[in-house]
All heavy atoms as TSV, in Angstrom:
chain	resi	resn	atom	element	x	y	z
A	1	MET	N	N	156.289	96.942	107.073
A	1	MET	CA	C	155.057	97.435	107.604
A	1	MET	C	C	154.534	96.465	108.651
A	1	MET	O	O	154.493	95.251	108.421
A	1	MET	CB	C	154.052	97.582	106.482
A	1	MET	CG	C	152.668	97.967	106.929
A	1	MET	SD	S	151.492	98.093	105.570
A	1	MET	CE	C	152.287	99.311	104.571
A	2	SER	N	N	154.138	96.940	109.800
A	2	SER	CA	C	153.681	96.070	110.845
A	2	SER	C	C	152.243	95.648	110.551
A	2	SER	O	O	151.514	96.271	109.792
A	2	SER	CB	C	153.755	96.778	112.192
A	2	SER	OG	O	152.784	97.802	112.259
A	3	THR	N	N	151.842	94.546	111.214
A	3	THR	CA	C	150.490	94.045	111.009
A	3	THR	C	C	149.450	95.059	111.437
A	3	THR	O	O	148.397	95.170	110.817
A	3	THR	CB	C	150.313	92.739	111.831
A	3	THR	OG1	O	151.331	91.830	111.432
A	3	THR	CG2	C	148.976	92.091	111.586
A	4	SER	N	N	149.715	95.819	112.480
A	4	SER	CA	C	148.750	96.787	112.987
A	4	SER	C	C	148.572	97.956	112.022
A	4	SER	O	O	147.560	98.649	112.040
A	4	SER	CB	C	149.152	97.300	114.379
A	4	SER	OG	O	150.397	97.963	114.299
A	5	CYS	N	N	149.523	98.198	111.115
A	5	CYS	CA	C	149.401	99.291	110.163
A	5	CYS	C	C	148.389	98.982	109.072
A	5	CYS	O	O	147.772	99.880	108.528
A	5	CYS	CB	C	150.754	99.594	109.518
A	5	CYS	SG	S	151.891	100.377	110.643
A	6	PHE	N	N	148.254	97.731	108.712
A	6	PHE	CA	C	147.386	97.342	107.590
A	6	PHE	C	C	145.918	97.730	107.856
A	6	PHE	O	O	145.296	98.367	107.005
A	6	PHE	CB	C	147.540	95.858	107.312
A	6	PHE	CG	C	146.863	95.404	106.050
A	6	PHE	CD1	C	146.942	96.129	104.875
A	6	PHE	CD2	C	146.129	94.238	106.021
A	6	PHE	CE1	C	146.327	95.710	103.698
A	6	PHE	CE2	C	145.513	93.807	104.872
A	6	PHE	CZ	C	145.587	94.541	103.719
A	7	PRO	N	N	145.344	97.382	109.004
A	7	PRO	CA	C	143.955	97.839	109.254
A	7	PRO	C	C	143.822	99.364	109.218
A	7	PRO	O	O	142.819	99.914	108.759
A	7	PRO	CB	C	143.629	97.281	110.629
A	7	PRO	CG	C	144.543	96.110	110.808
A	7	PRO	CD	C	145.800	96.499	110.055
A	8	SER	N	N	144.843	100.043	109.707
A	8	SER	CA	C	144.839	101.511	109.707
A	8	SER	C	C	144.825	102.054	108.276
A	8	SER	O	O	144.133	103.049	107.997
A	8	SER	CB	C	146.031	102.071	110.433
A	8	SER	OG	O	146.000	101.699	111.777
A	9	LEU	N	N	145.565	101.404	107.390
A	9	LEU	CA	C	145.561	101.847	105.987
A	9	LEU	C	C	144.201	101.670	105.344
A	9	LEU	O	O	143.749	102.521	104.608
A	9	LEU	CB	C	146.630	101.036	105.201
A	9	LEU	CG	C	148.058	101.410	105.428
A	9	LEU	CD1	C	148.978	100.415	104.689
A	9	LEU	CD2	C	148.343	102.829	104.949
A	10	ILE	N	N	143.572	100.544	105.644
A	10	ILE	CA	C	142.242	100.287	105.090
A	10	ILE	C	C	141.242	101.317	105.620
A	10	ILE	O	O	140.453	101.906	104.875
A	10	ILE	CB	C	141.768	98.881	105.436
A	10	ILE	CG1	C	142.704	97.818	104.800
A	10	ILE	CG2	C	140.331	98.641	104.994
A	10	ILE	CD1	C	142.792	97.889	103.313
A	11	GLN	N	N	141.310	101.585	106.920
A	11	GLN	CA	C	140.446	102.584	107.527
A	11	GLN	C	C	140.655	103.959	106.908
A	11	GLN	O	O	139.672	104.671	106.582
A	11	GLN	CB	C	140.675	102.646	109.044
A	11	GLN	CG	C	139.789	103.687	109.737
A	11	GLN	CD	C	138.332	103.260	109.748
A	11	GLN	OE1	O	138.017	102.089	109.794
A	11	GLN	NE2	N	137.447	104.230	109.688
A	12	ARG	N	N	141.900	104.357	106.728
A	12	ARG	CA	C	142.204	105.651	106.130
A	12	ARG	C	C	141.705	105.724	104.686
A	12	ARG	O	O	141.273	106.787	104.220
A	12	ARG	CB	C	143.674	105.949	106.211
A	12	ARG	CG	C	144.086	106.412	107.595
A	12	ARG	CD	C	145.527	106.905	107.711
A	12	ARG	NE	N	146.173	107.242	106.486
A	12	ARG	CZ	C	147.449	106.944	106.222
A	12	ARG	NH1	N	148.189	106.323	107.108
A	12	ARG	NH2	N	147.984	107.282	105.071
A	13	PHE	N	N	141.822	104.600	103.972
A	13	PHE	CA	C	141.312	104.561	102.593
A	13	PHE	C	C	139.837	104.948	102.552
A	13	PHE	O	O	139.393	105.752	101.744
A	13	PHE	CB	C	141.558	103.201	101.967
A	13	PHE	CG	C	140.885	103.034	100.618
A	13	PHE	CD1	C	141.382	103.678	99.498
A	13	PHE	CD2	C	139.744	102.256	100.504
A	13	PHE	CE1	C	140.754	103.510	98.273
A	13	PHE	CE2	C	139.129	102.112	99.271
A	13	PHE	CZ	C	139.634	102.735	98.150
A	14	PHE	N	N	139.065	104.344	103.465
A	14	PHE	CA	C	137.628	104.605	103.475
A	14	PHE	C	C	137.308	106.036	103.949
A	14	PHE	O	O	136.492	106.714	103.360
A	14	PHE	CB	C	136.889	103.560	104.350
A	14	PHE	CG	C	136.633	102.295	103.607
A	14	PHE	CD1	C	137.520	101.229	103.715
A	14	PHE	CD2	C	135.498	102.155	102.835
A	14	PHE	CE1	C	137.279	100.049	103.035
A	14	PHE	CE2	C	135.241	100.973	102.166
A	14	PHE	CZ	C	136.144	99.905	102.234
A	15	THR	N	N	137.956	106.450	105.034
A	15	THR	CA	C	137.594	107.729	105.595
A	15	THR	C	C	138.246	108.898	104.835
A	15	THR	O	O	137.561	109.823	104.427
A	15	THR	CB	C	137.969	107.824	107.079
A	15	THR	OG1	O	139.343	107.561	107.253
A	15	THR	CG2	C	137.152	106.864	107.905
A	16	ASP	N	N	139.535	108.846	104.655
A	16	ASP	CA	C	140.247	109.984	104.024
A	16	ASP	C	C	140.057	110.021	102.517
A	16	ASP	O	O	139.647	111.045	101.955
A	16	ASP	CB	C	141.743	109.926	104.326
A	16	ASP	CG	C	142.056	110.170	105.786
A	16	ASP	OD1	O	141.170	110.685	106.489
A	16	ASP	OD2	O	143.179	109.842	106.219
A	17	ARG	N	N	140.277	108.926	101.864
A	17	ARG	CA	C	140.262	108.917	100.393
A	17	ARG	C	C	138.830	108.940	99.857
A	17	ARG	O	O	138.454	109.822	99.082
A	17	ARG	CB	C	141.010	107.708	99.870
A	17	ARG	CG	C	141.086	107.618	98.378
A	17	ARG	CD	C	141.992	108.672	97.819
A	17	ARG	NE	N	142.063	108.506	96.368
A	17	ARG	CZ	C	142.281	109.482	95.534
A	17	ARG	NH1	N	142.491	110.695	95.967
A	17	ARG	NH2	N	142.343	109.245	94.237
A	18	LEU	N	N	138.047	107.914	100.205
A	18	LEU	CA	C	136.707	107.834	99.619
A	18	LEU	C	C	135.762	108.913	100.111
A	18	LEU	O	O	135.100	109.570	99.302
A	18	LEU	CB	C	136.091	106.465	99.901
A	18	LEU	CG	C	136.741	105.263	99.189
A	18	LEU	CD1	C	136.020	103.969	99.568
A	18	LEU	CD2	C	136.730	105.451	97.694
A	19	LEU	N	N	135.703	109.118	101.418
A	19	LEU	CA	C	134.761	110.080	101.944
A	19	LEU	C	C	135.221	111.529	101.765
A	19	LEU	O	O	134.503	112.339	101.193
A	19	LEU	CB	C	134.501	109.826	103.441
A	19	LEU	CG	C	133.633	108.622	103.764
A	19	LEU	CD1	C	133.604	108.399	105.265
A	19	LEU	CD2	C	132.243	108.826	103.262
A	20	ASN	N	N	136.382	111.833	102.285
A	20	ASN	CA	C	136.832	113.224	102.311
A	20	ASN	C	C	137.334	113.739	100.977
A	20	ASN	O	O	136.983	114.808	100.560
A	20	ASN	CB	C	137.904	113.396	103.383
A	20	ASN	CG	C	137.358	113.108	104.793
A	20	ASN	OD1	O	136.176	113.248	105.046
A	20	ASN	ND2	N	138.248	112.693	105.666
A	21	GLN	N	N	138.218	112.985	100.307
A	21	GLN	CA	C	138.818	113.469	99.064
A	21	GLN	C	C	137.883	113.330	97.858
A	21	GLN	O	O	137.810	114.241	97.039
A	21	GLN	CB	C	140.146	112.778	98.808
A	21	GLN	CG	C	141.222	113.114	99.812
A	21	GLN	CD	C	142.524	112.355	99.519
A	21	GLN	OE1	O	142.660	111.695	98.492
A	21	GLN	NE2	N	143.458	112.433	100.424
A	22	LEU	N	N	137.261	112.189	97.772
A	22	LEU	CA	C	136.463	111.939	96.568
A	22	LEU	C	C	134.970	112.204	96.752
A	22	LEU	O	O	134.253	112.319	95.774
A	22	LEU	CB	C	136.653	110.462	96.109
A	22	LEU	CG	C	138.065	110.080	95.730
A	22	LEU	CD1	C	138.126	108.587	95.386
A	22	LEU	CD2	C	138.569	110.923	94.584
A	23	GLY	N	N	134.523	112.259	97.985
A	23	GLY	CA	C	133.094	112.464	98.246
A	23	GLY	C	C	132.273	111.344	97.652
A	23	GLY	O	O	131.213	111.571	97.065
A	24	ALA	N	N	132.773	110.137	97.778
A	24	ALA	CA	C	132.104	108.972	97.184
A	24	ALA	C	C	130.723	108.753	97.771
A	24	ALA	O	O	130.438	109.043	98.932
A	24	ALA	CB	C	132.968	107.712	97.406
A	25	SER	N	N	129.854	108.208	96.941
A	25	SER	CA	C	128.496	107.926	97.377
A	25	SER	C	C	128.457	106.724	98.310
A	25	SER	O	O	129.384	105.903	98.321
A	25	SER	CB	C	127.591	107.635	96.177
A	25	SER	OG	O	127.849	106.327	95.666
A	26	PRO	N	N	127.399	106.580	99.102
A	26	PRO	CA	C	127.279	105.418	99.967
A	26	PRO	C	C	127.309	104.119	99.197
A	26	PRO	O	O	127.840	103.096	99.697
A	26	PRO	CB	C	125.925	105.621	100.632
A	26	PRO	CG	C	125.678	107.098	100.610
A	26	PRO	CD	C	126.325	107.563	99.324
A	27	HIS	N	N	126.833	104.092	97.969
A	27	HIS	CA	C	126.830	102.880	97.173
A	27	HIS	C	C	128.259	102.514	96.756
A	27	HIS	O	O	128.623	101.354	96.754
A	27	HIS	CB	C	125.974	103.045	95.923
A	27	HIS	CG	C	124.540	103.243	96.226
A	27	HIS	ND1	N	123.721	102.255	96.756
A	27	HIS	CD2	C	123.745	104.332	96.077
A	27	HIS	CE1	C	122.492	102.729	96.933
A	27	HIS	NE2	N	122.475	103.995	96.556
A	28	THR	N	N	129.048	103.484	96.442
A	28	THR	CA	C	130.458	103.251	96.051
A	28	THR	C	C	131.227	102.712	97.263
A	28	THR	O	O	131.998	101.752	97.154
A	28	THR	CB	C	131.083	104.548	95.543
A	28	THR	OG1	O	130.381	104.969	94.385
A	28	THR	CG2	C	132.565	104.345	95.185
A	29	ILE	N	N	131.028	103.332	98.402
A	29	ILE	CA	C	131.713	102.900	99.621
A	29	ILE	C	C	131.297	101.474	99.984
A	29	ILE	O	O	132.135	100.631	100.320
A	29	ILE	CB	C	131.428	103.878	100.779
A	29	ILE	CG1	C	132.075	105.249	100.445
A	29	ILE	CG2	C	131.946	103.331	102.093
A	29	ILE	CD1	C	131.672	106.347	101.366
A	30	ALA	N	N	130.024	101.163	99.833
A	30	ALA	CA	C	129.541	99.792	100.122
A	30	ALA	C	C	130.163	98.797	99.142
A	30	ALA	O	O	130.517	97.662	99.546
A	30	ALA	CB	C	128.036	99.754	100.036
A	31	ALA	N	N	130.335	99.180	97.872
A	31	ALA	CA	C	130.949	98.303	96.900
A	31	ALA	C	C	132.411	97.998	97.268
A	31	ALA	O	O	132.853	96.837	97.194
A	31	ALA	CB	C	130.851	98.896	95.513
A	32	TYR	N	N	133.115	99.022	97.645
A	32	TYR	CA	C	134.534	98.809	98.083
A	32	TYR	C	C	134.551	97.951	99.332
A	32	TYR	O	O	135.397	97.056	99.443
A	32	TYR	CB	C	135.204	100.157	98.361
A	32	TYR	CG	C	135.819	100.797	97.140
A	32	TYR	CD1	C	135.156	101.840	96.498
A	32	TYR	CD2	C	137.065	100.422	96.674
A	32	TYR	CE1	C	135.701	102.465	95.386
A	32	TYR	CE2	C	137.613	101.023	95.554
A	32	TYR	CZ	C	136.949	102.039	94.922
A	32	TYR	OH	O	137.500	102.641	93.830
A	33	ARG	N	N	133.690	98.235	100.282
A	33	ARG	CA	C	133.633	97.453	101.533
A	33	ARG	C	C	133.402	95.966	101.218
A	33	ARG	O	O	134.116	95.107	101.733
A	33	ARG	CB	C	132.502	97.980	102.394
A	33	ARG	CG	C	132.335	97.182	103.700
A	33	ARG	CD	C	130.916	97.316	104.284
A	33	ARG	NE	N	129.941	96.759	103.333
A	33	ARG	CZ	C	128.701	97.203	103.231
A	33	ARG	NH1	N	128.272	98.231	103.938
A	33	ARG	NH2	N	127.876	96.646	102.394
A	34	ASP	N	N	132.439	95.695	100.377
A	34	ASP	CA	C	132.147	94.282	100.043
A	34	ASP	C	C	133.277	93.615	99.301
A	34	ASP	O	O	133.573	92.462	99.516
A	34	ASP	CB	C	130.871	94.232	99.195
A	34	ASP	CG	C	129.637	94.677	99.983
A	34	ASP	OD1	O	129.718	94.762	101.240
A	34	ASP	OD2	O	128.612	94.971	99.351
A	35	THR	N	N	133.957	94.375	98.408
A	35	THR	CA	C	135.094	93.813	97.693
A	35	THR	C	C	136.229	93.460	98.653
A	35	THR	O	O	136.819	92.383	98.536
A	35	THR	CB	C	135.572	94.802	96.625
A	35	THR	OG1	O	134.503	95.085	95.736
A	35	THR	CG2	C	136.772	94.288	95.877
A	36	PHE	N	N	136.544	94.379	99.560
A	36	PHE	CA	C	137.598	94.089	100.533
A	36	PHE	C	C	137.189	92.910	101.421
A	36	PHE	O	O	138.051	92.055	101.736
A	36	PHE	CB	C	137.890	95.313	101.410
A	36	PHE	CG	C	138.866	96.262	100.816
A	36	PHE	CD1	C	138.461	97.540	100.391
A	36	PHE	CD2	C	140.192	95.934	100.685
A	36	PHE	CE1	C	139.350	98.414	99.823
A	36	PHE	CE2	C	141.118	96.809	100.104
A	36	PHE	CZ	C	140.701	98.051	99.684
A	37	ARG	N	N	135.947	92.814	101.802
A	37	ARG	CA	C	135.494	91.716	102.599
A	37	ARG	C	C	135.699	90.393	101.913
A	37	ARG	O	O	136.210	89.411	102.498
A	37	ARG	CB	C	134.007	91.897	102.995
A	37	ARG	CG	C	133.482	90.834	103.899
A	37	ARG	CD	C	132.047	91.070	104.290
A	37	ARG	NE	N	132.008	92.250	105.159
A	37	ARG	CZ	C	130.950	93.045	105.262
A	37	ARG	NH1	N	129.869	92.826	104.553
A	37	ARG	NH2	N	130.976	94.045	106.073
A	38	LEU	N	N	135.339	90.320	100.631
A	38	LEU	CA	C	135.543	89.087	99.882
A	38	LEU	C	C	137.022	88.746	99.725
A	38	LEU	O	O	137.426	87.586	99.861
A	38	LEU	CB	C	134.905	89.220	98.476
A	38	LEU	CG	C	133.397	89.198	98.448
A	38	LEU	CD1	C	132.879	89.576	97.057
A	38	LEU	CD2	C	132.834	87.856	98.882
A	39	LEU	N	N	137.837	89.774	99.445
A	39	LEU	CA	C	139.274	89.547	99.322
A	39	LEU	C	C	139.862	89.030	100.608
A	39	LEU	O	O	140.635	88.035	100.595
A	39	LEU	CB	C	139.967	90.860	98.917
A	39	LEU	CG	C	141.524	90.827	98.927
A	39	LEU	CD1	C	142.046	89.811	97.925
A	39	LEU	CD2	C	142.065	92.217	98.686
A	40	PHE	N	N	139.510	89.623	101.733
A	40	PHE	CA	C	140.096	89.169	103.010
A	40	PHE	C	C	139.590	87.790	103.383
A	40	PHE	O	O	140.352	86.998	103.945
A	40	PHE	CB	C	139.740	90.195	104.118
A	40	PHE	CG	C	140.394	91.509	103.926
A	40	PHE	CD1	C	139.819	92.664	104.428
A	40	PHE	CD2	C	141.587	91.650	103.250
A	40	PHE	CE1	C	140.392	93.906	104.283
A	40	PHE	CE2	C	142.193	92.898	103.086
A	40	PHE	CZ	C	141.599	94.016	103.594
A	41	GLN	N	N	138.364	87.448	103.077
A	41	GLN	CA	C	137.874	86.099	103.350
A	41	GLN	C	C	138.607	85.060	102.511
A	41	GLN	O	O	138.994	84.003	103.004
A	41	GLN	CB	C	136.362	86.001	103.113
A	41	GLN	CG	C	135.532	86.725	104.139
A	41	GLN	CD	C	134.078	86.782	103.771
A	41	GLN	OE1	O	133.678	86.397	102.671
A	41	GLN	NE2	N	133.245	87.270	104.691
A	42	PHE	N	N	138.798	85.371	101.236
A	42	PHE	CA	C	139.533	84.500	100.339
A	42	PHE	C	C	140.955	84.332	100.806
A	42	PHE	O	O	141.499	83.214	100.883
A	42	PHE	CB	C	139.497	85.023	98.924
A	42	PHE	CG	C	140.372	84.259	97.983
A	42	PHE	CD1	C	140.032	82.995	97.520
A	42	PHE	CD2	C	141.590	84.792	97.547
A	42	PHE	CE1	C	140.831	82.288	96.658
A	42	PHE	CE2	C	142.397	84.077	96.688
A	42	PHE	CZ	C	142.031	82.826	96.245
A	43	ALA	N	N	141.613	85.436	101.133
A	43	ALA	CA	C	143.023	85.385	101.562
A	43	ALA	C	C	143.174	84.619	102.870
A	43	ALA	O	O	144.081	83.816	103.027
A	43	ALA	CB	C	143.563	86.789	101.717
A	44	ALA	N	N	142.255	84.844	103.792
A	44	ALA	CA	C	142.323	84.134	105.067
A	44	ALA	C	C	142.184	82.653	104.898
A	44	ALA	O	O	142.912	81.860	105.503
A	44	ALA	CB	C	141.248	84.682	106.034
A	45	LYS	N	N	141.258	82.250	104.037
A	45	LYS	CA	C	141.013	80.831	103.786
A	45	LYS	C	C	142.217	80.211	103.049
A	45	LYS	O	O	142.700	79.123	103.403
A	45	LYS	CB	C	139.774	80.647	102.970
A	45	LYS	CG	C	139.399	79.208	102.764
A	45	LYS	CD	C	138.048	79.077	102.022
A	45	LYS	CE	C	137.701	77.636	101.823
A	45	LYS	NZ	N	136.451	77.493	101.107
A	46	SER	N	N	142.754	80.924	102.073
A	46	SER	CA	C	143.883	80.401	101.305
A	46	SER	C	C	145.167	80.332	102.104
A	46	SER	O	O	145.967	79.407	101.934
A	46	SER	CB	C	144.132	81.308	100.073
A	46	SER	OG	O	143.027	81.302	99.221
A	47	LEU	N	N	145.350	81.292	102.988
A	47	LEU	CA	C	146.618	81.362	103.774
A	47	LEU	C	C	146.513	80.717	105.156
A	47	LEU	O	O	147.496	80.633	105.859
A	47	LEU	CB	C	147.058	82.802	103.902
A	47	LEU	CG	C	147.350	83.526	102.588
A	47	LEU	CD1	C	147.565	85.028	102.820
A	47	LEU	CD2	C	148.561	82.923	101.903
A	48	GLY	N	N	145.300	80.313	105.535
A	48	GLY	CA	C	145.130	79.687	106.822
A	48	GLY	C	C	145.283	80.619	108.006
A	48	GLY	O	O	145.818	80.228	109.042
A	49	ARG	N	N	144.824	81.838	107.844
A	49	ARG	CA	C	144.897	82.835	108.929
A	49	ARG	C	C	143.553	83.524	109.060
A	49	ARG	O	O	142.722	83.433	108.173
A	49	ARG	CB	C	145.908	83.931	108.595
A	49	ARG	CG	C	147.306	83.424	108.420
A	49	ARG	CD	C	148.257	84.579	108.224
A	49	ARG	NE	N	149.464	84.032	107.663
A	49	ARG	CZ	C	150.258	84.713	106.893
A	49	ARG	NH1	N	149.982	85.937	106.560
A	49	ARG	NH2	N	151.355	84.175	106.416
A	50	THR	N	N	143.374	84.213	110.150
A	50	THR	CA	C	142.179	85.025	110.288
A	50	THR	C	C	142.408	86.305	109.517
A	50	THR	O	O	143.581	86.708	109.284
A	50	THR	CB	C	141.876	85.356	111.760
A	50	THR	OG1	O	142.935	86.140	112.294
A	50	THR	CG2	C	141.711	84.094	112.596
A	51	PRO	N	N	141.325	86.982	109.111
A	51	PRO	CA	C	141.546	88.246	108.382
A	51	PRO	C	C	142.351	89.282	109.189
A	51	PRO	O	O	143.120	90.032	108.609
A	51	PRO	CB	C	140.099	88.751	108.164
A	51	PRO	CG	C	139.307	87.521	108.091
A	51	PRO	CD	C	139.929	86.580	109.094
A	52	SER	N	N	142.230	89.260	110.490
A	52	SER	CA	C	143.010	90.233	111.305
A	52	SER	C	C	144.480	89.898	111.367
A	52	SER	O	O	145.294	90.743	111.728
A	52	SER	CB	C	142.437	90.292	112.737
A	52	SER	OG	O	142.562	89.034	113.379
A	53	GLN	N	N	144.876	88.710	110.939
A	53	GLN	CA	C	146.287	88.314	110.897
A	53	GLN	C	C	146.939	88.568	109.558
A	53	GLN	O	O	148.126	88.391	109.397
A	53	GLN	CB	C	146.436	86.827	111.249
A	53	GLN	CG	C	146.062	86.481	112.674
A	53	GLN	CD	C	146.049	85.001	112.885
A	53	GLN	OE1	O	145.683	84.231	112.000
A	53	GLN	NE2	N	146.483	84.566	114.081
A	54	LEU	N	N	146.160	88.985	108.565
A	54	LEU	CA	C	146.717	89.244	107.242
A	54	LEU	C	C	147.617	90.488	107.274
A	54	LEU	O	O	147.380	91.416	108.034
A	54	LEU	CB	C	145.603	89.471	106.243
A	54	LEU	CG	C	144.720	88.249	105.943
A	54	LEU	CD1	C	143.547	88.667	105.055
A	54	LEU	CD2	C	145.515	87.135	105.334
A	55	ARG	N	N	148.637	90.415	106.439
A	55	ARG	CA	C	149.569	91.520	106.316
A	55	ARG	C	C	149.525	92.001	104.876
A	55	ARG	O	O	149.134	91.284	103.974
A	55	ARG	CB	C	150.978	91.083	106.639
A	55	ARG	CG	C	151.126	90.595	108.061
A	55	ARG	CD	C	152.467	89.938	108.258
A	55	ARG	NE	N	152.557	88.820	107.305
A	55	ARG	CZ	C	153.669	88.247	106.932
A	55	ARG	NH1	N	154.822	88.633	107.410
A	55	ARG	NH2	N	153.681	87.271	106.065
A	56	MET	N	N	149.924	93.205	104.652
A	56	MET	CA	C	149.982	93.793	103.308
A	56	MET	C	C	150.828	92.900	102.385
A	56	MET	O	O	150.511	92.703	101.235
A	56	MET	CB	C	150.522	95.218	103.346
A	56	MET	CG	C	150.538	95.866	101.992
A	56	MET	SD	S	148.914	96.261	101.424
A	56	MET	CE	C	148.901	97.962	101.800
A	57	GLU	N	N	151.893	92.365	102.921
A	57	GLU	CA	C	152.811	91.549	102.150
A	57	GLU	C	C	152.160	90.272	101.657
A	57	GLU	O	O	152.588	89.670	100.679
A	57	GLU	CB	C	154.067	91.195	102.964
A	57	GLU	CG	C	154.921	92.369	103.348
A	57	GLU	CD	C	154.404	93.119	104.557
A	57	GLU	OE1	O	153.636	92.542	105.376
A	57	GLU	OE2	O	154.749	94.308	104.714
A	58	ASP	N	N	151.091	89.821	102.336
A	58	ASP	CA	C	150.402	88.594	101.928
A	58	ASP	C	C	149.634	88.800	100.628
A	58	ASP	O	O	149.358	87.859	99.899
A	58	ASP	CB	C	149.399	88.167	103.005
A	58	ASP	CG	C	150.069	87.743	104.286
A	58	ASP	OD1	O	151.213	87.249	104.236
A	58	ASP	OD2	O	149.442	87.930	105.350
A	59	LEU	N	N	149.269	90.023	100.323
A	59	LEU	CA	C	148.444	90.331	99.152
A	59	LEU	C	C	149.297	90.861	98.011
A	59	LEU	O	O	149.040	91.916	97.432
A	59	LEU	CB	C	147.356	91.341	99.529
A	59	LEU	CG	C	146.482	90.918	100.728
A	59	LEU	CD1	C	145.485	92.021	101.057
A	59	LEU	CD2	C	145.790	89.607	100.447
A	60	ASP	N	N	150.341	90.121	97.690
A	60	ASP	CA	C	151.238	90.540	96.621
A	60	ASP	C	C	150.711	90.107	95.236
A	60	ASP	O	O	149.657	89.476	95.147
A	60	ASP	CB	C	152.673	90.028	96.857
A	60	ASP	CG	C	152.730	88.489	96.870
A	60	ASP	OD1	O	151.702	87.833	96.631
A	60	ASP	OD2	O	153.827	87.974	97.141
A	61	VAL	N	N	151.437	90.438	94.211
A	61	VAL	CA	C	151.012	90.153	92.845
A	61	VAL	C	C	150.862	88.641	92.620
A	61	VAL	O	O	149.890	88.202	92.000
A	61	VAL	CB	C	152.007	90.755	91.815
A	61	VAL	CG1	C	151.696	90.278	90.405
A	61	VAL	CG2	C	151.995	92.253	91.923
A	62	ALA	N	N	151.771	87.855	93.142
A	62	ALA	CA	C	151.716	86.425	92.941
A	62	ALA	C	C	150.428	85.848	93.561
A	62	ALA	O	O	149.810	84.970	92.986
A	62	ALA	CB	C	152.936	85.773	93.549
A	63	PHE	N	N	150.062	86.323	94.740
A	63	PHE	CA	C	148.839	85.823	95.370
A	63	PHE	C	C	147.593	86.276	94.624
A	63	PHE	O	O	146.659	85.507	94.476
A	63	PHE	CB	C	148.758	86.325	96.852
A	63	PHE	CG	C	147.508	85.875	97.556
A	63	PHE	CD1	C	147.409	84.575	98.002
A	63	PHE	CD2	C	146.460	86.760	97.700
A	63	PHE	CE1	C	146.257	84.173	98.614
A	63	PHE	CE2	C	145.312	86.329	98.310
A	63	PHE	CZ	C	145.177	85.056	98.782
A	64	LEU	N	N	147.578	87.495	94.155
A	64	LEU	CA	C	146.381	88.035	93.521
A	64	LEU	C	C	146.214	87.614	92.078
A	64	LEU	O	O	145.144	87.754	91.478
A	64	LEU	CB	C	146.382	89.569	93.613
A	64	LEU	CG	C	146.325	90.109	95.029
A	64	LEU	CD1	C	146.522	91.638	95.016
A	64	LEU	CD2	C	145.025	89.745	95.680
A	65	ALA	N	N	147.292	87.088	91.467
A	65	ALA	CA	C	147.219	86.700	90.029
A	65	ALA	C	C	146.509	85.368	89.832
A	65	ALA	O	O	146.307	84.597	90.630
A	65	ALA	CB	C	148.617	86.631	89.449
């Protein structure tokens, strides 16, 4: 998966899955947004990259455990 695909997957998760398929409330969407923001900040700091440089492969089981 290319680096440019990862932001697209996140965007689709919010628009297609949460909004369109599940009809999630604004509070639910905000909670997911904040969770992803914290995860990306932690990963960027731990891996020494900017959040835009993160790849899906960086967030594997070993990293998240």
